[in-house]
Biopython code that builds the backbone (N, CA, C, O; Angstrom):
import numpy as np
from Bio.PDB.StructureBuilder import StructureBuilder

atoms = [
    (1, "MET", "N", (-6.917, 18.386, 35.343)),
    (1, "MET", "CA", (-6.073, 19.219, 34.800)),
    (1, "MET", "C", (-5.778, 18.652, 33.324)),
    (1, "MET", "O", (-5.619, 17.447, 33.130)),
    (2, "ALA", "N", (-5.720, 19.543, 32.373)),
    (2, "ALA", "CA", (-5.515, 18.800, 31.161)),
    (2, "ALA", "C", (-4.210, 18.167, 31.073)),
    (2, "ALA", "O", (-3.382, 18.350, 31.965)),
    (3, "GLY", "N", (-3.937, 17.350, 29.946)),
    (3, "GLY", "CA", (-2.610, 16.741, 29.829)),
    (3, "GLY", "C", (-2.479, 15.450, 30.800)),
    (3, "GLY", "O", (-1.319, 15.040, 30.825)),
    (4, "TYR", "N", (-3.144, 14.898, 31.398)),
    (4, "TYR", "CA", (-3.027, 14.152, 32.649)),
    (4, "TYR", "C", (-3.944, 12.746, 32.254)),
    (4, "TYR", "O", (-5.084, 12.863, 31.805)),
    (5, "GLY", "N", (-3.468, 11.754, 32.419)),
    (5, "GLY", "CA", (-4.513, 10.812, 32.108)),
    (5, "GLY", "C", (-4.211, 10.019, 30.812)),
    (5, "GLY", "O", (-3.349, 10.247, 29.963)),
    (6, "LYS", "N", (-5.208, 8.951, 30.875)),
    (6, "LYS", "CA", (-4.964, 7.949, 29.715)),
    (6, "LYS", "C", (-6.299, 8.866, 28.472)),
    (6, "LYS", "O", (-7.462, 9.040, 28.838)),
    (7, "PRO", "N", (-5.912, 9.213, 27.412)),
    (7, "PRO", "CA", (-6.575, 9.540, 26.423)),
    (7, "PRO", "C", (-7.762, 9.037, 26.103)),
    (7, "PRO", "O", (-7.843, 7.859, 26.449)),
    (8, "VAL", "N", (-8.960, 9.551, 25.451)),
    (8, "VAL", "CA", (-10.251, 9.369, 25.681)),
    (8, "VAL", "C", (-10.332, 8.555, 23.771)),
    (8, "VAL", "O", (-9.988, 9.285, 22.842)),
    (9, "ASP", "N", (-10.592, 7.744, 23.603)),
    (9, "ASP", "CA", (-10.879, 7.491, 22.084)),
    (9, "ASP", "C", (-12.064, 7.553, 21.793)),
    (9, "ASP", "O", (-12.915, 6.789, 22.250)),
    (10, "LYS", "N", (-12.341, 8.745, 20.756)),
    (10, "LYS", "CA", (-13.629, 9.133, 20.673)),
    (10, "LYS", "C", (-13.739, 8.915, 18.926)),
    (10, "LYS", "O", (-14.515, 9.630, 18.292)),
    (11, "SER", "N", (-13.115, 8.142, 18.411)),
    (11, "SER", "CA", (-12.970, 7.735, 17.007)),
    (11, "SER", "C", (-14.301, 6.402, 16.604)),
    (11, "SER", "O", (-14.583, 5.452, 17.335)),
    (12, "TRP", "N", (-14.807, 6.666, 15.510)),
    (12, "TRP", "CA", (-15.682, 5.438, 14.985)),
    (12, "TRP", "C", (-14.771, 4.289, 14.551)),
    (12, "TRP", "O", (-15.104, 3.594, 13.590)),
    (13, "TRP", "N", (-13.777, 4.089, 15.136)),
    (13, "TRP", "CA", (-13.184, 2.489, 15.119)),
    (13, "TRP", "C", (-13.532, 1.851, 15.921)),
    (13, "TRP", "O", (-13.675, 2.105, 17.117)),
    (14, "PHE", "N", (-13.807, 0.444, 15.050)),
    (14, "PHE", "CA", (-14.495, -0.623, 15.869)),
    (14, "PHE", "C", (-13.213, -1.692, 16.119)),
    (14, "PHE", "O", (-12.211, -1.735, 15.404)),
    (15, "LYS", "N", (-13.365, -2.195, 16.814)),
    (15, "LYS", "CA", (-12.052, -3.317, 17.007)),
    (15, "LYS", "C", (-12.667, -5.057, 17.322)),
    (15, "LYS", "O", (-13.547, -5.412, 18.107)),
    (16, "VAL", "N", (-12.159, -5.562, 16.755)),
    (16, "VAL", "CA", (-12.018, -7.001, 16.902)),
    (16, "VAL", "C", (-11.120, -7.373, 17.627)),
    (16, "VAL", "O", (-9.982, -7.397, 17.158)),
    (17, "GLU", "N", (-11.333, -7.743, 18.876)),
    (17, "GLU", "CA", (-9.840, -8.069, 19.900)),
    (17, "GLU", "C", (-9.551, -9.512, 18.968)),
    (17, "GLU", "O", (-8.545, -9.617, 18.267)),
    (18, "ARG", "N", (-10.490, -10.485, 19.067)),
    (18, "ARG", "CA", (-9.857, -11.798, 18.827)),
    (18, "ARG", "C", (-8.990, -11.880, 17.680)),
    (18, "ARG", "O", (-8.024, -12.642, 17.732)),
    (19, "LEU", "N", (-9.230, -11.145, 16.583)),
    (19, "LEU", "CA", (-8.685, -11.261, 15.317)),
    (19, "LEU", "C", (-7.637, -10.107, 15.273)),
    (19, "LEU", "O", (-6.842, -10.219, 14.340)),
    (20, "ASN", "N", (-7.458, -8.980, 16.112)),
    (20, "ASN", "CA", (-6.379, -8.110, 16.536)),
    (20, "ASN", "C", (-7.045, -7.054, 15.022)),
    (20, "ASN", "O", (-6.237, -6.726, 14.153)),
    (21, "LEU", "N", (-7.908, -6.813, 14.953)),
    (21, "LEU", "CA", (-8.519, -6.041, 13.639)),
    (21, "LEU", "C", (-9.171, -4.424, 14.254)),
    (21, "LEU", "O", (-9.980, -4.347, 15.179)),
    (22, "ARG", "N", (-8.731, -3.497, 13.669)),
    (22, "ARG", "CA", (-9.627, -2.343, 14.118)),
    (22, "ARG", "C", (-10.052, -1.746, 12.671)),
    (22, "ARG", "O", (-9.204, -1.734, 11.778)),
    (23, "PHE", "N", (-11.300, -1.272, 12.443)),
    (23, "PHE", "CA", (-11.586, -0.895, 11.022)),
    (23, "PHE", "C", (-12.483, 0.374, 11.243)),
    (23, "PHE", "O", (-12.503, 0.706, 12.428)),
    (24, "ASN", "N", (-13.306, 1.250, 10.329)),
    (24, "ASN", "CA", (-13.670, 2.287, 10.131)),
    (24, "ASN", "C", (-14.847, 1.909, 9.196)),
    (24, "ASN", "O", (-14.949, 1.634, 8.001)),
    (25, "PRO", "N", (-15.835, 2.031, 10.429)),
    (25, "PRO", "CA", (-17.227, 1.514, 9.547)),
    (25, "PRO", "C", (-17.362, 1.989, 8.542)),
    (25, "PRO", "O", (-17.384, 1.341, 7.495)),
    (26, "VAL", "N", (-17.525, 3.623, 8.644)),
    (26, "VAL", "CA", (-17.642, 4.574, 7.465)),
    (26, "VAL", "C", (-17.410, 4.001, 6.086)),
    (26, "VAL", "O", (-18.191, 3.659, 5.198)),
    (27, "VAL", "N", (-15.685, 4.004, 6.214)),
    (27, "VAL", "CA", (-14.532, 3.572, 5.040)),
    (27, "VAL", "C", (-14.953, 2.199, 4.823)),
    (27, "VAL", "O", (-14.699, 1.879, 3.662)),
    (28, "THR", "N", (-15.289, 1.620, 5.231)),
    (28, "THR", "CA", (-15.378, 0.045, 4.963)),
    (28, "THR", "C", (-16.551, 0.053, 4.236)),
    (28, "THR", "O", (-16.594, -0.407, 3.095)),
    (29, "LEU", "N", (-17.852, 0.709, 4.994)),
    (29, "LEU", "CA", (-18.966, 0.233, 3.966)),
    (29, "LEU", "C", (-18.706, 0.915, 2.495)),
    (29, "LEU", "O", (-18.928, 0.182, 1.531)),
    (30, "ALA", "N", (-18.392, 1.848, 2.316)),
    (30, "ALA", "CA", (-18.025, 2.729, 1.371)),
    (30, "ALA", "C", (-16.957, 2.322, 0.325)),
    (30, "ALA", "O", (-16.974, 2.682, -0.852)),
    (31, "SER", "N", (-16.158, 1.639, 0.821)),
    (31, "SER", "CA", (-15.520, 0.718, 0.040)),
    (31, "SER", "C", (-15.634, -0.500, -0.538)),
    (31, "SER", "O", (-15.142, -0.948, -1.574)),
    (32, "VAL", "N", (-16.459, -1.046, 0.396)),
    (32, "VAL", "CA", (-17.364, -2.420, -0.156)),
    (32, "VAL", "C", (-18.478, -2.386, -1.148)),
    (32, "VAL", "O", (-18.881, -3.380, -1.752)),
    (33, "ILE", "N", (-19.039, -0.948, -1.301)),
    (33, "ILE", "CA", (-19.959, -0.933, -2.183)),
    (33, "ILE", "C", (-19.549, -0.665, -3.119)),
    (33, "ILE", "O", (-20.042, -1.133, -4.145)),
    (34, "ILE", "N", (-18.456, 0.215, -3.164)),
    (34, "ILE", "CA", (-17.692, 0.621, -4.463)),
    (34, "ILE", "C", (-17.030, -0.645, -5.168)),
    (34, "ILE", "O", (-17.200, -0.897, -6.361)),
    (35, "ILE", "N", (-16.302, -1.369, -4.352)),
    (35, "ILE", "CA", (-15.759, -2.448, -4.897)),
    (35, "ILE", "C", (-16.480, -3.783, -5.486)),
    (35, "ILE", "O", (-16.044, -4.612, -6.284)),
    (36, "TRP", "N", (-17.803, -3.700, -4.781)),
    (36, "TRP", "CA", (-18.911, -4.763, -5.884)),
    (36, "TRP", "C", (-19.661, -4.397, -6.761)),
    (36, "TRP", "O", (-20.177, -5.105, -7.626)),
    (37, "GLY", "N", (-19.786, -3.176, -6.590)),
    (37, "GLY", "CA", (-20.485, -2.513, -7.525)),
    (37, "GLY", "C", (-19.784, -2.283, -8.846)),
    (37, "GLY", "O", (-20.405, -2.127, -9.897)),
    (38, "PHE", "N", (-18.008, -2.262, -8.719)),
    (38, "PHE", "CA", (-16.993, -2.271, -9.929)),
    (38, "PHE", "C", (-17.431, -3.591, -10.501)),
    (38, "PHE", "O", (-17.766, -3.790, -11.669)),
    (39, "ILE", "N", (-17.369, -4.720, -9.238)),
    (39, "ILE", "CA", (-17.181, -6.258, -9.521)),
    (39, "ILE", "C", (-18.341, -6.545, -10.374)),
    (39, "ILE", "O", (-18.112, -7.164, -11.413)),
    (40, "ILE", "N", (-19.692, -6.157, -10.078)),
    (40, "ILE", "CA", (-20.804, -6.555, -10.762)),
    (40, "ILE", "C", (-21.155, -6.177, -12.182)),
    (40, "ILE", "O", (-21.775, -6.853, -13.002)),
    (41, "ALA", "N", (-20.436, -4.484, -12.372)),
    (41, "ALA", "CA", (-20.392, -3.989, -13.189)),
    (41, "ALA", "C", (-19.583, -4.669, -14.501)),
    (41, "ALA", "O", (-20.099, -4.667, -15.618)),
    (42, "CYS", "N", (-18.612, -5.093, -14.309)),
    (42, "CYS", "CA", (-17.618, -6.167, -14.821)),
    (42, "CYS", "C", (-18.275, -7.395, -15.540)),
    (42, "CYS", "O", (-18.423, -7.707, -16.721)),
    (43, "VAL", "N", (-18.568, -7.894, -14.484)),
    (43, "VAL", "CA", (-18.933, -9.121, -15.282)),
    (43, "VAL", "C", (-20.719, -9.432, -15.722)),
    (43, "VAL", "O", (-21.133, -10.501, -16.171)),
    (44, "THR", "N", (-21.479, -8.322, -15.478)),
    (44, "THR", "CA", (-22.673, -8.384, -15.980)),
    (44, "THR", "C", (-23.101, -6.603, -17.344)),
    (44, "THR", "O", (-24.074, -6.317, -18.041)),
    (45, "LEU", "N", (-22.500, -6.294, -17.222)),
    (45, "LEU", "CA", (-22.985, -5.191, -18.202)),
    (45, "LEU", "C", (-21.910, -5.435, -19.629)),
    (45, "LEU", "O", (-20.682, -5.524, -19.649)),
    (46, "GLU", "N", (-22.985, -5.502, -20.854)),
    (46, "GLU", "CA", (-22.368, -5.736, -21.995)),
    (46, "GLU", "C", (-21.475, -4.708, -22.556)),
    (46, "GLU", "O", (-20.482, -4.967, -23.237)),
    (47, "GLN", "N", (-21.976, -3.243, -22.158)),
    (47, "GLN", "CA", (-21.461, -1.964, -22.287)),
    (47, "GLN", "C", (-19.811, -1.907, -21.633)),
    (47, "GLN", "O", (-18.890, -1.330, -22.211)),
    (48, "THR", "N", (-19.712, -2.447, -20.655)),
    (48, "THR", "CA", (-18.416, -2.302, -19.538)),
    (48, "THR", "C", (-17.873, -3.094, -20.198)),
    (48, "THR", "O", (-16.882, -2.642, -20.773)),
    (49, "GLN", "N", (-18.096, -4.142, -20.383)),
    (49, "GLN", "CA", (-17.188, -4.955, -21.801)),
    (49, "GLN", "C", (-16.686, -4.612, -22.591)),
    (49, "GLN", "O", (-15.617, -5.170, -22.838)),
    (50, "GLN", "N", (-17.013, -3.797, -23.232)),
    (50, "GLN", "CA", (-16.888, -3.166, -24.519)),
    (50, "GLN", "C", (-15.877, -1.915, -24.330)),
    (50, "GLN", "O", (-14.857, -1.772, -25.004)),
    (51, "GLU", "N", (-16.327, -0.999, -23.274)),
    (51, "GLU", "CA", (-15.401, 0.086, -23.036)),
    (51, "GLU", "C", (-14.422, 0.103, -22.137)),
    (51, "GLU", "O", (-13.947, 1.227, -21.974)),
    (52, "PHE", "N", (-13.745, -1.114, -21.215)),
    (52, "PHE", "CA", (-12.766, -1.753, -20.683)),
    (52, "PHE", "C", (-11.339, -1.353, -21.736)),
    (52, "PHE", "O", (-10.466, -0.502, -21.566)),
    (53, "PRO", "N", (-11.519, -2.258, -22.749)),
    (53, "PRO", "CA", (-10.233, -2.242, -23.632)),
    (53, "PRO", "C", (-9.745, -0.812, -24.137)),
    (53, "PRO", "O", (-8.618, -0.453, -24.475)),
    (54, "LYS", "N", (-11.233, 0.059, -24.070)),
    (54, "LYS", "CA", (-10.730, 1.158, -24.535)),
    (54, "LYS", "C", (-10.077, 2.041, -23.603)),
    (54, "LYS", "O", (-9.056, 2.593, -24.013)),
    (55, "TRP", "N", (-10.420, 2.255, -22.567)),
    (55, "TRP", "CA", (-9.886, 2.623, -21.348)),
    (55, "TRP", "C", (-8.328, 2.380, -21.462)),
    (55, "TRP", "O", (-7.392, 3.106, -21.800)),
    (56, "ARG", "N", (-8.444, 0.853, -20.974)),
    (56, "ARG", "CA", (-7.038, 0.308, -20.547)),
    (56, "ARG", "C", (-6.130, 0.708, -22.108)),
    (56, "ARG", "O", (-4.935, 0.804, -21.830)),
    (57, "ALA", "N", (-6.329, 0.898, -23.269)),
    (57, "ALA", "CA", (-5.481, 1.284, -24.479)),
    (57, "ALA", "C", (-4.944, 2.659, -24.119)),
    (57, "ALA", "O", (-3.752, 2.968, -24.139)),
    (58, "TRP", "N", (-6.117, 3.572, -23.735)),
    (58, "TRP", "CA", (-5.760, 5.230, -23.561)),
    (58, "TRP", "C", (-4.763, 5.402, -22.507)),
    (58, "TRP", "O", (-3.740, 6.075, -22.641)),
    (59, "VAL", "N", (-5.219, 4.547, -21.094)),
    (59, "VAL", "CA", (-4.354, 4.651, -20.118)),
    (59, "VAL", "C", (-2.930, 4.278, -20.530)),
    (59, "VAL", "O", (-2.016, 4.986, -20.106)),
    (60, "THR", "N", (-2.663, 3.264, -21.293)),
    (60, "THR", "CA", (-1.353, 2.707, -21.819)),
    (60, "THR", "C", (-0.823, 3.852, -22.352)),
    (60, "THR", "O", (0.106, 4.389, -21.750)),
    (61, "GLU", "N", (-1.254, 4.339, -23.402)),
    (61, "GLU", "CA", (-1.109, 5.433, -24.401)),
    (61, "GLU", "C", (-0.340, 6.568, -23.712)),
    (61, "GLU", "O", (0.751, 7.045, -24.025)),
    (62, "LYS", "N", (-1.053, 6.848, -22.832)),
    (62, "LYS", "CA", (-1.380, 8.414, -22.025)),
    (62, "LYS", "C", (-0.275, 8.559, -20.955)),
    (62, "LYS", "O", (0.390, 9.594, -20.922)),
    (63, "TRP", "N", (-0.054, 7.536, -20.064)),
    (63, "TRP", "CA", (0.571, 7.293, -18.659)),
    (63, "TRP", "C", (1.598, 6.389, -18.433)),
    (63, "TRP", "O", (1.845, 5.995, -17.294)),
    (64, "THR", "N", (2.460, 5.883, -19.778)),
    (64, "THR", "CA", (3.490, 4.480, -19.904)),
    (64, "THR", "C", (3.871, 5.637, -19.135)),
    (64, "THR", "O", (3.493, 5.622, -17.964)),
    (65, "TRP", "N", (4.601, 6.738, -19.562)),
    (65, "TRP", "CA", (5.749, 7.465, -19.277)),
    (65, "TRP", "C", (5.597, 7.769, -17.859)),
    (65, "TRP", "O", (6.556, 7.715, -17.089)),
    (66, "LEU", "N", (4.735, 8.001, -17.591)),
    (66, "LEU", "CA", (4.844, 8.524, -15.609)),
    (66, "LEU", "C", (4.948, 7.088, -14.984)),
    (66, "LEU", "O", (5.027, 7.111, -13.756)),
    (67, "TYR", "N", (4.964, 6.060, -15.461)),
    (67, "TYR", "CA", (4.716, 4.659, -14.858)),
    (67, "TYR", "C", (6.441, 4.607, -14.998)),
    (67, "TYR", "O", (7.038, 4.527, -13.925)),
    (68, "ILE", "N", (7.046, 4.636, -15.910)),
    (68, "ILE", "CA", (8.245, 4.571, -16.242)),
    (68, "ILE", "C", (9.533, 5.598, -15.531)),
    (68, "ILE", "O", (10.669, 5.347, -15.126)),
    (69, "GLY", "N", (8.722, 6.831, -15.619)),
    (69, "GLY", "CA", (9.791, 7.905, -15.071)),
    (69, "GLY", "C", (9.234, 7.470, -12.998)),
    (69, "GLY", "O", (9.972, 7.823, -12.079)),
    (70, "SER", "N", (8.456, 7.029, -12.852)),
    (70, "SER", "CA", (8.466, 6.919, -11.418)),
    (70, "SER", "C", (9.104, 5.996, -10.527)),
    (70, "SER", "O", (9.371, 6.115, -9.331)),
    (71, "GLN", "N", (9.374, 4.693, -11.637)),
    (71, "GLN", "CA", (10.510, 3.713, -11.521)),
    (71, "GLN", "C", (11.558, 3.911, -11.063)),
    (71, "GLN", "O", (12.152, 3.639, -10.020)),
    (72, "ASP", "N", (11.923, 4.932, -12.845)),
    (72, "ASP", "CA", (13.426, 5.294, -12.611)),
    (72, "ASP", "C", (13.783, 6.034, -11.599)),
    (72, "ASP", "O", (14.832, 5.785, -11.006)),
    (73, "ALA", "N", (12.764, 7.333, -11.134)),
    (73, "ALA", "CA", (12.956, 8.428, -9.832)),
    (73, "ALA", "C", (13.499, 7.156, -8.398)),
    (73, "ALA", "O", (14.449, 7.229, -7.620)),
    (74, "TRP", "N", (12.444, 6.118, -8.542)),
    (74, "TRP", "CA", (12.709, 5.055, -7.308)),
    (74, "TRP", "C", (14.286, 4.668, -7.391)),
    (74, "TRP", "O", (15.207, 4.869, -6.599)),
    (75, "SER", "N", (14.241, 4.079, -8.573)),
    (75, "SER", "CA", (15.842, 3.455, -8.300)),
    (75, "SER", "C", (16.692, 4.372, -8.457)),
    (75, "SER", "O", (17.820, 3.981, -8.156)),
    (76, "VAL", "N", (16.652, 5.339, -8.770)),
    (76, "VAL", "CA", (17.776, 6.252, -8.227)),
    (76, "VAL", "C", (17.965, 6.816, -7.085)),
    (76, "VAL", "O", (19.036, 7.097, -6.547)),
    (77, "PHE", "N", (16.830, 6.992, -6.692)),
    (77, "PHE", "CA", (16.221, 7.179, -4.992)),
    (77, "PHE", "C", (17.019, 6.325, -4.213)),
    (77, "PHE", "O", (17.697, 6.754, -3.280)),
    (78, "ILE", "N", (16.974, 4.946, -4.593)),
    (78, "ILE", "CA", (17.447, 3.542, -3.752)),
    (78, "ILE", "C", (18.661, 3.838, -3.818)),
    (78, "ILE", "O", (19.243, 4.074, -2.760)),
    (79, "ILE", "N", (19.396, 3.912, -5.098)),
    (79, "ILE", "CA", (21.029, 3.967, -5.419)),
    (79, "ILE", "C", (21.486, 5.032, -4.773)),
    (79, "ILE", "O", (22.408, 4.722, -4.018)),
    (80, "ILE", "N", (21.190, 6.284, -4.759)),
    (80, "ILE", "CA", (21.357, 7.278, -3.948)),
    (80, "ILE", "C", (21.676, 7.329, -2.597)),
    (80, "ILE", "O", (22.651, 7.915, -2.125)),
    (81, "LEU", "N", (20.566, 6.505, -1.789)),
    (81, "LEU", "CA", (20.547, 6.441, -0.070)),
    (81, "LEU", "C", (21.444, 5.183, 0.052)),
    (81, "LEU", "O", (21.930, 5.064, 1.176)),
    (82, "TYR", "N", (21.804, 4.149, -0.896)),
    (82, "TYR", "CA", (22.769, 3.575, -0.372)),
    (82, "TYR", "C", (23.721, 3.602, 0.070)),
    (82, "TYR", "O", (24.242, 3.181, 1.103)),
    (83, "PHE", "N", (24.160, 4.458, -1.254)),
    (83, "PHE", "CA", (25.671, 4.908, -0.987)),
    (83, "PHE", "C", (25.819, 6.133, -0.209)),
    (83, "PHE", "O", (26.945, 6.611, -0.078)),
    (84, "SER", "N", (24.690, 6.756, 0.382)),
    (84, "SER", "CA", (25.102, 7.985, 1.418)),
    (84, "SER", "C", (25.400, 7.269, 2.679)),
    (84, "SER", "O", (25.776, 6.106, 2.827)),
    (85, "LYS", "N", (25.147, 8.233, 3.604)),
    (85, "LYS", "CA", (25.464, 7.714, 5.084)),
    (85, "LYS", "C", (24.321, 7.078, 5.522)),
    (85, "LYS", "O", (24.466, 6.485, 6.591)),
    (86, "TYR", "N", (23.322, 7.026, 5.059)),
    (86, "TYR", "CA", (21.920, 6.081, 5.569)),
    (86, "TYR", "C", (22.261, 4.862, 4.921)),
    (86, "TYR", "O", (21.331, 4.073, 5.089)),
    (87, "GLY", "N", (23.372, 4.254, 4.119)),
    (87, "GLY", "CA", (23.452, 3.168, 3.518)),
    (87, "GLY", "C", (23.725, 1.812, 4.857)),
    (87, "GLY", "O", (23.168, 0.720, 4.969)),
    (88, "ALA", "N", (24.465, 2.258, 5.447)),
    (88, "ALA", "CA", (24.669, 1.303, 6.328)),
    (88, "ALA", "C", (24.058, 1.115, 7.780)),
    (88, "ALA", "O", (24.357, 0.314, 8.665)),
    (89, "MET", "N", (23.171, 2.047, 7.733)),
    (89, "MET", "CA", (22.074, 2.146, 9.031)),
    (89, "MET", "C", (21.436, 0.602, 9.658)),
    (89, "MET", "O", (20.574, 0.287, 8.838)),
    (90, "LYS", "N", (21.470, -0.025, 10.292)),
    (90, "LYS", "CA", (20.897, -0.753, 11.142)),
    (90, "LYS", "C", (19.658, -0.823, 11.845)),
    (90, "LYS", "O", (19.444, -0.306, 12.941)),
    (91, "LEU", "N", (18.738, -1.580, 11.065)),
    (91, "LEU", "CA", (17.442, -1.061, 11.574)),
    (91, "LEU", "C", (17.315, -2.533, 12.550)),
    (91, "LEU", "O", (17.326, -3.734, 12.276)),
    (92, "GLY", "N", (17.181, -1.652, 13.945)),
    (92, "GLY", "CA", (17.164, -2.857, 14.713)),
    (92, "GLY", "C", (18.328, -2.578, 16.114)),
    (92, "GLY", "O", (19.106, -1.660, 15.856)),
    (93, "ARG", "N", (18.507, -3.119, 17.286)),
    (93, "ARG", "CA", (19.173, -2.748, 17.933)),
    (93, "ARG", "C", (20.757, -3.342, 17.807)),
    (93, "ARG", "O", (20.914, -4.409, 17.212)),
    (94, "ASP", "N", (21.845, -2.682, 18.337)),
    (94, "ASP", "CA", (23.211, -2.739, 17.819)),
    (94, "ASP", "C", (23.789, -4.264, 18.144)),
    (94, "ASP", "O", (24.790, -4.747, 17.615)),
    (95, "GLU", "N", (22.884, -4.964, 19.198)),
    (95, "GLU", "CA", (23.667, -5.974, 19.347)),
    (95, "GLU", "C", (22.755, -7.574, 18.723)),
    (95, "GLU", "O", (22.970, -8.755, 18.994)),
    (96, "ASP", "N", (21.835, -6.996, 17.919)),
    (96, "ASP", "CA", (20.824, -7.957, 17.502)),
    (96, "ASP", "C", (21.345, -8.396, 16.129)),
    (96, "ASP", "O", (21.846, -7.594, 15.341)),
    (97, "GLU", "N", (21.180, -9.930, 15.837)),
    (97, "GLU", "CA", (21.535, -10.602, 14.544)),
    (97, "GLU", "C", (20.536, -10.299, 13.517)),
    (97, "GLU", "O", (19.390, -10.080, 13.907)),
    (98, "PRO", "N", (20.745, -10.262, 12.499)),
    (98, "PRO", "CA", (19.655, -10.679, 11.367)),
    (98, "PRO", "C", (19.107, -11.537, 11.566)),
    (98, "PRO", "O", (19.689, -12.461, 12.135)),
    (99, "GLU", "N", (17.702, -11.677, 11.197)),
    (99, "GLU", "CA", (16.971, -12.931, 11.373)),
    (99, "GLU", "C", (16.958, -13.560, 9.975)),
    (99, "GLU", "O", (16.221, -14.539, 9.861)),
    (100, "TYR", "N", (17.611, -13.190, 8.941)),
    (100, "TYR", "CA", (17.610, -14.010, 7.672)),
    (100, "TYR", "C", (18.681, -13.413, 7.038)),
    (100, "TYR", "O", (18.917, -12.222, 7.244)),
    (101, "SER", "N", (19.734, -14.445, 5.886)),
    (101, "SER", "CA", (20.593, -13.599, 5.616)),
    (101, "SER", "C", (20.065, -12.850, 4.305)),
    (101, "SER", "O", (18.873, -12.801, 4.000)),
    (102, "THR", "N", (21.242, -12.195, 3.469)),
    (102, "THR", "CA", (20.985, -10.954, 2.774)),
    (102, "THR", "C", (20.037, -11.975, 1.204)),
    (102, "THR", "O", (18.943, -11.772, 0.677)),
    (103, "VAL", "N", (20.683, -12.602, 1.043)),
    (103, "VAL", "CA", (20.164, -13.849, -0.061)),
    (103, "VAL", "C", (18.943, -14.293, 0.396)),
    (103, "VAL", "O", (18.199, -14.409, -0.578)),
    (104, "SER", "N", (18.414, -14.580, 1.368)),
    (104, "SER", "CA", (17.182, -14.759, 1.612)),
    (104, "SER", "C", (16.094, -13.591, 2.030)),
    (104, "SER", "O", (14.870, -13.716, 2.067)),
    (105, "TRP", "N", (16.672, -12.727, 2.256)),
    (105, "TRP", "CA", (15.944, -11.312, 2.543)),
    (105, "TRP", "C", (15.301, -10.697, 1.177)),
    (105, "TRP", "O", (14.181, -10.305, 0.852)),
    (106, "PHE", "N", (16.801, -10.831, 0.424)),
    (106, "PHE", "CA", (16.260, -10.237, -0.976)),
    (106, "PHE", "C", (15.454, -11.350, -2.056)),
    (106, "PHE", "O", (15.059, -10.881, -3.123)),
    (107, "THR", "N", (15.280, -12.425, -1.847)),
    (107, "THR", "CA", (14.340, -13.469, -2.808)),
    (107, "THR", "C", (13.358, -13.101, -1.961)),
    (107, "THR", "O", (12.539, -12.586, -2.722)),
    (108, "MET", "N", (12.909, -13.036, -0.843)),
    (108, "MET", "CA", (11.631, -12.943, -0.139)),
    (108, "MET", "C", (10.736, -11.371, -0.938)),
    (108, "MET", "O", (9.513, -11.237, -0.884)),
    (109, "LEU", "N", (11.570, -10.468, -1.541)),
    (109, "LEU", "CA", (11.206, -9.179, -2.111)),
    (109, "LEU", "C", (10.597, -9.975, -3.351)),
    (109, "LEU", "O", (9.769, -9.301, -3.964)),
    (110, "PHE", "N", (10.786, -11.083, -3.794)),
    (110, "PHE", "CA", (10.183, -11.155, -4.789)),
    (110, "PHE", "C", (9.679, -12.376, -4.933)),
    (110, "PHE", "O", (9.007, -12.654, -5.926)),
]
sb = StructureBuilder()
sb.init_structure("model")
sb.init_model(0)
sb.init_chain("A")
sb.init_seg("    ")
for serial, (resi, resn, name, xyz) in enumerate(atoms, 1):
    if name == "N":
        sb.init_residue(resn, " ", resi, " ")
    sb.init_atom(name, np.array(xyz, "f"), 0.0, 1.0, " ", f" {name:<3s}", serial, name[0])
structure = sb.get_structure()
């Protein structure tokens, strides 16, 4: 009968039990190739070292508004959330005490 029993995992995920890791070999291999290719290009190619400052200047000139706007939107969202009915929501059981004080928790953010 359908819907009974333990589901069978038919994914491509590899598991490393001793390290408690799961990874998809296709995504992992593609990422490794892209990252190492980028690193090698940055270190060895003369043309890359001349082009990157131009790219950085272009990104800074054209997309700074998006970064500033997204940070403003995030800050406004957090402030609205804090003063809404969800601002006093407790994460955990009702009888649980916080593991860290508010000051300690805040300093761990930074």
